[in-house]
C-alpha positions in Angstrom: 64.9 84.5 100.8 66.4 84.0 97.3 67.6 87.9 96.9 69.3 87.6 100.2 70.9 84.2 99.3 72.2 86.1 96.1 73.6 88.8 97.8 75.5 86.6 100.1 76.9 84.8 97.0 77.9 88.3 95.7 79.4 89.0 98.7 81.2 86.0 99.0 82.6 86.4 95.6 83.8 89.8 96.1 85.9 88.9 99.3 87.4 86.2 97.3 88.3 88.3 94.2 89.7 91.1 97.2 91.7 88.0 98.7 93.1 86.9 95.1 94.2 90.2 94.2 96.0 91.0 97.5 97.7 87.4 97.1 99.0 88.4 93.5 99.9 91.7 94.6 102.0 90.0 97.3 103.7 87.8 95.0 104.6 90.6 92.4 106.1 92.3 95.6 107.9 89.2 96.3 109.1 88.6 92.9 110.1 92.0 91.9 110.9 93.9 95.3 114.9 93.8 94.6 114.7 94.0 90.8 117.1 96.5 89.2 114.3 98.4 87.6 112.3 98.7 90.7 115.3 99.9 92.5 116.0 102.4 90.1 112.2 103.7 90.8 112.9 103.3 94.5 116.0 105.5 94.7 114.4 108.9 94.1 111.5 108.2 97.0 114.4 107.9 99.1 115.7 111.3 98.2 112.4 112.8 98.5 112.3 111.8 102.2 115.5 113.2 102.8 114.6 116.4 101.4 111.2 116.6 103.2 112.9 115.8 106.5 115.6 118.5 105.9 119.2 118.8 107.3 119.9 117.2 110.9 123.1 117.9 112.9 125.9 115.4 113.2 127.7 114.4 116.2 130.5 115.8 117.8 132.7 112.8 117.6 133.6 113.5 114.0 135.4 116.6 112.7 137.1 117.4 109.4 140.7 118.5 108.6 140.7 120.1 104.9 143.1 120.5 102.5 141.1 123.6 100.9 142.2 126.1 98.9 143.7 128.6 101.3 145.7 125.5 102.6 146.7 124.5 99.0 147.9 127.8 98.0 149.8 128.2 101.3 151.6 124.7 100.7 152.6 125.0 97.1 149.7 123.3 95.5 148.3 119.9 94.8 149.6 117.2 95.7 150.5 118.4 99.3 154.2 117.7 100.6 154.1 114.3 102.6 156.3 116.5 105.2 153.3 118.6 105.7 151.1 115.7 106.3 153.5 114.2 108.6 153.6 117.1 110.4 149.7 117.1 110.5 149.8 113.5 112.0 152.0 114.9 114.9 149.9 117.7 115.7 146.8 115.7 115.8 148.4 113.0 117.9 149.6 115.8 120.4 145.9 117.1 120.5 144.8 113.8 121.6 142.9 112.8 118.5 141.5 109.4 119.0 141.7 108.2 115.4 143.3 110.1 112.2 141.8 109.1 108.7 143.1 109.8 105.6 140.5 110.3 102.9 143.4 110.7 100.3 144.7 108.1 98.0 148.6 107.9 98.3 150.5 107.2 95.0 153.6 105.1 94.8 156.6 106.8 96.2 158.5 109.3 94.1 161.7 108.6 92.2 163.7 111.1 93.8 165.8 110.8 97.2 163.6 113.6 98.5 160.3 111.8 97.8 161.7 108.7 99.6 162.6 110.7 102.6 159.3 112.4 102.6 157.5 108.9 102.7 159.8 107.8 105.4 159.2 110.7 107.6 155.4 110.3 107.1 155.5 106.8 107.8 157.5 107.3 110.9 154.8 109.9 112.0 151.9 107.4 111.3 153.8 104.6 113.3 154.4 106.9 116.1 150.6 108.2 116.2 149.6 104.6 116.3 145.9 105.5 115.3 146.1 106.5 111.5 143.8 104.6 109.1 144.7 104.9 105.2 142.6 104.6 102.2 143.3 102.4 99.0 141.2 102.0 95.9 139.6 98.9 94.2 139.8 98.2 90.6 136.6 96.8 88.9 135.9 95.5 85.6 139.3 95.4 84.2 142.1 93.1 83.3 144.2 93.2 86.4 147.7 92.5 84.7 147.2 95.6 82.7 146.1 97.9 85.2 149.2 100.0 86.6 150.0 99.6 90.3 146.9 97.2 90.8 147.7 94.6 93.5 146.0 92.6 96.3 145.7 94.4 99.8 147.9 93.1 102.4 146.7 90.5 104.5 146.1 92.5 107.5 143.6 94.8 105.5 141.2 91.8 105.1 138.4 90.5 107.5 139.8 88.1 110.0 136.2 86.8 110.9 133.4 86.1 108.7 130.5 83.7 107.8 129.6 83.3 104.5 128.1 80.7 101.7 128.8 80.5 97.8 125.5 82.4 97.1 126.4 85.2 99.8 129.9 85.7 98.6 128.7 86.0 94.9 126.4 88.7 95.5 129.2 90.9 96.8 131.1 93.6 94.7 134.0 91.6 93.3 137.2 93.7 92.5 140.0 92.9 90.0 142.7 94.6 91.8 143.7 97.5 94.1 145.6 100.8 94.1 147.4 100.6 97.5 149.5 103.3 99.2 153.4 102.6 99.2 154.2 99.7 101.5 156.0 101.6 104.0 153.0 103.9 104.7 150.5 100.6 104.8 152.9 98.7 107.3 153.0 101.9 109.4 149.1 102.2 109.7 146.9 101.0 112.2 144.5 100.0 109.5 143.8 100.5 106.0 140.3 100.4 104.2 138.9 100.7 100.9 137.8 103.8 99.9 135.7 102.6 96.8 132.1 103.7 96.2 129.4 102.0 94.0 127.2 104.6 92.3 123.6 104.0 91.5 122.0 103.8 88.1 121.4 107.3 88.1 124.9 108.5 89.2 123.9 109.1 92.8 125.6 107.6 95.9 123.1 106.2 98.4 125.0 103.3 100.0 128.4 102.5 101.5 129.7 99.2 100.1 131.1 98.1 103.7 132.9 94.8 102.3 134.4 94.2 98.8 135.6 90.7 97.7 139.1 90.0 96.0 140.2 86.6 95.4 139.6 84.7 98.5 139.7 87.8 100.7 136.9 90.1 101.8 138.1 93.7 102.9 136.0 96.3 104.7 135.7 100.0 103.9 137.8 103.0 105.0 134.9 104.0 107.5 134.3 100.7 108.8 138.0 100.4 109.8 138.0 103.9 111.4 135.0 103.0 113.4 136.8 100.0 114.7 139.7 102.0 115.6 137.6 104.7 117.3 135.9 102.0 119.4 139.3 100.7 120.2 138.5 97.3 119.0 140.9 94.5 117.6 140.5 93.3 114.0 139.0 90.3 115.6 135.8 92.3 116.8 134.9 93.3 113.4 133.0 90.2 112.2 130.7 89.9 109.0 127.7 87.6 108.2 128.2 88.0 104.5 124.7 89.0 102.9 123.1 89.7 106.3 125.1 92.2 108.4 128.2 93.4 110.5 129.2 93.1 114.1 131.3 96.0 115.2 131.9 94.7 119.0 128.6 94.5 120.4 127.0 96.6 117.8 125.1 94.9 115.0 124.7 96.6 111.5 122.1 95.1 109.2 122.8 95.2 105.7 121.5 94.1 102.6 122.6 90.9 100.4 125.2 93.0 98.8 126.5 94.1 102.1 125.7 97.6 101.5 124.8 100.3 104.0 122.2 102.9 103.4 123.8 106.2 104.2 121.8 108.7 106.4 122.9 112.0 105.2 122.7 114.9 107.4 122.8 117.8 104.7 125.0 119.4 102.2 128.1 118.7 104.1 129.3 122.3 103.4 131.2 123.4 106.5 129.0 125.8 108.6 125.9 124.8 106.9 122.8 122.9 108.3 124.0 119.4 108.3 127.6 120.2 108.2 130.4 119.0 110.3 132.8 120.9 112.5 135.8 121.6 110.2 139.2 123.2 110.3 141.8 124.1 107.6 145.0 122.1 107.4 147.1 125.3 107.3 145.5 126.6 110.3 146.6 123.1 112.1 150.0 123.6 111.0 150.3 127.3 111.8 148.9 126.4 115.4 145.5 128.2 115.1 143.3 124.9 115.8 142.5 124.6 119.6 143.7 121.1 121.1 140.3 120.6 122.7 138.3 120.8 119.2 140.5 117.6 118.2 140.9 115.8 121.6 139.2 112.2 121.5 137.7 113.0 118.0 137.8 111.1 115.0 139.5 113.3 112.4 138.8 112.9 108.6 141.9 114.4 106.6 140.5 115.2 102.8 140.4 117.7 100.1 137.7 120.1 99.2 139.7 121.7 96.6 137.7 121.6 93.2 140.6 120.1 91.4 141.6 117.4 94.0 138.5 116.4 95.8 136.5 113.4 94.4 132.6 114.4 94.7 129.4 112.4 94.7 125.8 112.9 94.0 123.8 113.0 97.1 120.2 114.0 98.1 121.2 117.3 99.4 124.3 118.0 97.4 125.2 117.8 93.9 128.9 117.7 94.4 129.5 116.3 98.0 133.4 115.9 98.7 134.8 112.5 99.5 135.9 113.6 102.8 132.6 114.8 104.0 131.1 111.6 102.6 133.4 109.3 104.8 132.7 111.5 107.7 128.9 110.8 107.5 129.4 107.1 107.0 131.6 107.2 109.9 129.3 109.0 112.3 126.6 107.1 111.1 128.3 103.7 112.4 129.3 105.7 115.5 126.1 107.0 116.7 124.0 103.9 114.8 122.3 106.5 112.8 122.7 104.7 109.2 119.3 103.7 107.4 118.2 100.1 108.2 116.7 97.9 105.8 116.8 94.4 107.6 115.2 91.2 106.0 112.3 91.5 108.3 111.6 95.1 106.7 111.2 93.3 103.4 108.5 91.2 104.6 106.6 94.3 105.8 106.8 96.0 102.5 105.3 92.6 100.9 102.5 92.7 103.3 102.0 96.3 102.7 101.8 95.9 98.8 99.2 92.9 99.3 97.0 94.6 102.1 97.1 97.9 100.3 96.4 96.2 96.9 93.3 94.5 98.5 92.0 97.6 100.0 92.5 99.4 96.7 90.8 96.8 94.5 87.8 96.4 97.0 87.4 100.4 97.4 87.8 100.8 93.4 84.9 98.4 92.8 82.4 100.4 94.9 83.6 104.1 93.7 82.2 106.0 90.8 84.8 106.7 88.1 84.8 110.3 89.4 86.1 109.3 92.5 87.9 106.1 92.0 91.4 107.5 92.4 90.6 107.7 96.1 90.8 103.7 96.1 94.5 104.3 95.3 95.1 107.5 97.2 94.1 106.3 100.6 96.1 103.0 101.1 99.0 104.8 99.1 98.6 108.0 101.3 98.7 105.9 104.5 101.7 103.7 103.5 103.6 106.8 102.1 103.1 108.5 105.4 104.2 105.5 107.3 107.1 105.1 105.4 108.2 108.7 106.0 107.8 108.8 109.6 109.5 105.2 110.2 112.4 107.0 108.0 112.5 110.2 110.5 111.5 108.3 113.7 113.5 105.0 113.5 115.8 105.6 110.5 113.7 102.7 108.4 113.8 102.4 104.8 110.6 101.2 103.7 109.9 100.5 100.2 107.5 103.0 98.5 107.8 102.8 94.8 106.6 99.0 94.3 104.0 98.9 97.2 102.3 102.0 95.2 102.7 100.3 92.0 100.9 97.4 92.7 98.2 99.4 94.6 97.8 101.5 91.7 97.5 98.3 89.2 94.7 96.9 91.8 92.7 100.1 92.0 93.2 100.1 88.0 91.6 96.5 88.1 88.8 97.4 90.5 88.0 100.3 88.4 87.7 98.4 85.5 85.7 95.5 87.1 83.5 98.4 88.3 83.3 99.7 84.9 82.3 96.7 83.6 79.6 95.9 86.1 78.1 99.4 85.4 78.3 98.6 81.7 76.2 95.1 82.3 74.0 97.2 84.8 73.2 99.9 82.0 72.6 97.1 79.5 70.4 95.1 81.8 68.7 98.5 82.6 68.3 99.2 79.0 66.9 95.9 78.1 64.2 96.1 81.2 63.5 99.8 80.0 62.9 98.6 76.4 60.7 95.7 77.9 58.9 98.0 80.4 58.6 100.7 77.7 56.0 98.5 76.0 53.6 98.9 78.9 54.3 102.1 80.8 55.1 105.6 79.7 58.6 106.6 79.6 58.8 108.4 82.9 57.3 105.3 84.7 59.2 102.8 82.8 62.6 104.6 83.7 61.5 104.6 87.6 60.8 100.7 87.4 63.9 100.0 85.8 66.1 101.7 88.3 64.7 99.6 90.9 66.4 96.5 92.3 63.6 95.1 93.9 59.8 94.7 92.8 57.6 97.9 93.3 55.4 96.0 95.8 51.7 96.7 96.6 51.6 100.2 98.2 48.1 100.6 99.3 45.4 102.5 97.8 45.7 105.6 95.9 43.7 107.7 93.4 44.2 107.1 90.1 42.2 107.4 86.6 41.5 103.8 85.2 40.6 103.5 81.1 39.2 100.5 79.7 39.5 100.4 75.7 38.1 97.6 73.6 37.5 97.1 69.8 33.7 96.9 69.1 32.7 93.6 67.2 36.3 92.4 66.8 35.3 88.7 67.1 32.7 89.2 64.1 35.6 90.9 62.1 38.0 87.9 62.8 35.5 85.5 61.0 35.9 87.8 57.6 39.9 87.9 58.0 42.6 85.3 57.8 44.6 84.9 60.9 47.6 87.0 59.6 45.4 89.8 58.9 43.6 89.4 62.4 46.8 89.8 64.0 48.0 92.7 62.1 44.9 94.5 62.4 45.3 94.0 66.4 48.9 95.0 66.4 48.2 98.4 64.7 45.3 98.9 67.0 47.7 98.2 70.0 50.4 100.7 68.4 47.6 103.3 68.3 46.6 102.7 71.8 50.2 102.8 73.0 50.9 106.2 71.2 47.6 107.8 72.8 48.4 106.6 76.4 52.1 107.3 76.6 51.7 110.7 74.8 49.6 111.7 77.7 51.6 110.1 80.6 49.7 107.1 81.1 50.7 103.7 81.7 49.6 100.8 79.8 48.6 98.1 82.3 47.9 95.1 80.1 46.4 94.2 76.6 43.2 92.1 76.9 43.1 90.3 73.8 41.3 92.9 71.6 41.2 95.5 74.2 43.4 97.1 76.8 43.6 98.7 80.4 45.2 101.8 80.9 45.7 103.8 84.1 46.9 107.5 84.7 48.5 108.9 87.9 50.6 105.9 88.6 52.6 105.1 90.5 52.7 108.7 91.5 49.2 110.5 91.6 49.1 113.5 89.4 46.5 116.5 89.8 45.9 116.3 86.2 45.6 112.7 85.7 42.0 112.8 85.1 42.4 115.3 82.1 45.1 113.5 80.7 43.0 110.5 80.6 40.1 112.1 79.0 42.7 113.5 76.5 44.4 110.4 75.7 40.9 108.8 75.2 39.6 111.5 72.5 42.9 111.6 70.5 42.8 107.6 70.3 39.4 108.1 69.0 40.8 110.6 66.5 43.6 108.5 65.5 41.5 105.3 65.0 39.2 107.2 62.8 41.9 108.2 60.7 43.5 104.8 60.7 40.2 103.3 59.9 39.9 105.4 56.5 43.4 103.5 55.7 41.9 100.3 56.3 38.8 100.9 54.1 41.2 102.0 51.4 42.9 98.7 51.4 40.0 96.7 51.5 39.8 95.9 55.2 36.9 96.5 57.5 36.5 99.8 59.6 37.4 99.4 63.1 35.6 101.3 66.2 36.6 101.3 69.8 34.6 101.6 73.1 36.4 103.4 76.0 35.3 103.7 79.8 37.0 105.9 82.1 36.5 106.2 85.8 38.7 108.1 88.7 38.8 106.8 92.0 40.9 104.8 94.4 43.0 101.7 93.4 45.8 99.5 94.9 48.8 99.7 92.8 51.6 97.1 92.6 52.9 94.0 91.3 51.4 90.5 91.6 53.0 87.2 90.8 55.9 84.9 91.9 59.6 85.5 92.3 60.6 84.8 88.7 57.7 86.7 87.0 55.6 89.5 88.1 53.0 91.7 86.4 52.6 95.5 87.7 48.9 96.3 87.5 45.9 98.2 89.3 43.4 96.7 91.6 39.9 97.4 93.1 36.4 98.5 92.5 37.5 101.6 90.4 38.8 98.9 87.7 35.7 97.2 87.7 33.7 100.3 87.4 35.8 101.4 84.4 35.1 98.1 82.8 31.2 98.4 83.3 31.2 102.0 81.7 33.3 100.6 78.6 30.6 98.0 78.1 27.8 100.8 78.4 28.7 102.4 75.3 27.0 99.9 73.4 23.6 100.5 75.1 24.2 104.4 75.0 25.7 104.5 71.2 28.5 106.5 72.3 32.4 106.2 71.9 33.4 107.1 75.3 31.6 107.0 78.8 33.4 108.7 81.5 32.1 108.8 85.2 31.3 112.0 86.8 34.1 111.7 89.2 36.3 111.6 86.4 34.8 115.0 84.8 35.0 116.7 88.3 38.6 115.7 88.7 39.4 116.9 85.2 37.5 120.1 85.9 39.9 121.1 88.8 42.7 121.4 85.9 40.1 123.1 83.7 41.0 120.6 81.0 37.7 119.1 79.9 38.2 117.8 76.1 35.3 119.4 73.9 32.3 117.0 73.0 31.8 115.5 76.5 28.2 116.2 78.0 26.4 114.9 81.1 24.0 111.9 80.5 22.5 111.3 83.7 22.7 108.9 86.5 22.8 105.0 85.0 23.1 101.5 86.8 25.8 99.2 86.3 26.0 95.5 86.7 27.1 94.5 90.1 26.5 97.7 91.6 23.6 98.7 93.7 23.5 102.6 93.8 23.7 104.4 90.4 26.5 106.5 89.0 26.4 109.6 87.1 28.2 109.4 83.9 29.3 111.9 80.9 29.3 110.8 77.2 31.2 111.7 74.1 30.8 111.2 70.4 32.8 112.5 67.7 30.0 114.0 65.8 29.4 116.0 69.0 32.9 117.2 69.5 32.7 118.3 65.9 29.5 120.4 66.2 30.6 121.7 69.7 34.0 122.8 68.4 32.3 124.7 65.5 29.6 126.3 67.6 32.8 127.6 69.9 34.6 128.7 66.8 31.4 130.7 65.8 30.6 132.1 69.1 
């Protein structure tokens, strides 16, 4: 009952420790999930998911009209004439393009009359088309007054409807000014949107800055304005809940606290490549080689892929993605609702995964050996990584990976440390137990008993060889010795007994004052146990003879020992209460061995062994020299007689000499 109660207490303590680790892991995840350092670790895991998924095809709603190298060569280089751009706007309008988006940053009008006329022609074409979106760039982290061309965007470029609070507004990107197209172009356009991008710490572009703050206004991006026009929505239908989401008509787009939209990149973006958009060259459009059906009802992104002119960005699939392809990707994400999603409730799922995974990793690591301890982290970590990847592919959800894996690894390490410490304590306890047991048992038996978590328990009858050892006349010797001398003499005798018994694989059952009880063949019977017992008795007599010579030389009395040996059935196990037990042998064989030890005085011999012992030893052919059959004798407390063999040191010597001579 006490053992079971202890087990229940240990189980409760283990469950409490696991719950505590899970709670701490959840708190760590809550505190550090959005930390910049953790976001830097998280970003590459998103790239790996893109690469593992591979390229996917964009929709047919967005096409590219590119100022590529052939176009620039044919049109006279960079920058292209605004007259040619006006002609492109007219042709796109005639072909039925639903919206034309210029991913080009128009500088101020030139100083010449020809430049101003070109601007006027382009403005007229833009106004006539009525579906053109122009871009502008924000300036960050500078002194606005010192920036050439920096100004505030017109009021029509700002969000008309938004919900915000001081905290939400402060988390948005804040600009110092903006570099705008000429006023004539801005006023002619159906909408203008910012083209600014915010790169991650590693220089990669992963999220669209949908809204940027400047002064008291909040300004949407170029792709966002293009999506609104493509849906034919008025400015009032673009609503922002700053720090949470955007509403594009009936479409809700969940964003993070900085109003960033995680971009679902389709591929390298190169024309004709996997994940690439359908594209046409500007010179082909101007020369009438682009079919109208390829442009009808499409969102056309006009931009440059020329090496010298196009801004490029690092993405998961491309080290130099042109700005026009990036804008097309974001626009297609919005139109098809394919952008990555990271809503607030997903953050709660990340924290829950970190807590549960850490608890599981800790609990498993506490139970696993060091060689397989990594499985404690790999199992929950692998499951979460697999779930994060499937959620990314199937539902475009961006689950956090870096932080949950980090806390799971920490928890697994803590569990392994606890396991290691518990194992160390267990080894120390086993070592102490082994050291204590080695005083009474042979090393093999001591090792076996030390490894057992429960008492050995009575195991019934088994064969064994019992040996009783006693110092002859020790009581009389003590009368002539001081107490200290008697104790030292007894300790020396016990040491000789231990060496002889353990050297032959026996168990020292107990000390009986000036005597000892040893047993051979327990806890596991051995075929040579009787021979081992006889050999141990003979060796002990030889050792005591030599030790006695040393005692006499020091002026102490000589010691002599009597030994009785019997082979037969015994009951092996432990006796005692729950807090203290004694491993011992019980039964008639023990009594017989004790009587045989007492018989040595009557027969004037050093060792008396039962014939059953000699017969058992004869099976292995290892009967020591000096034993001879004495005959049958009567033992106190037994009705029938028993045949015995006796041994004297002198007879061993003479027998050995005769064998050597023969």
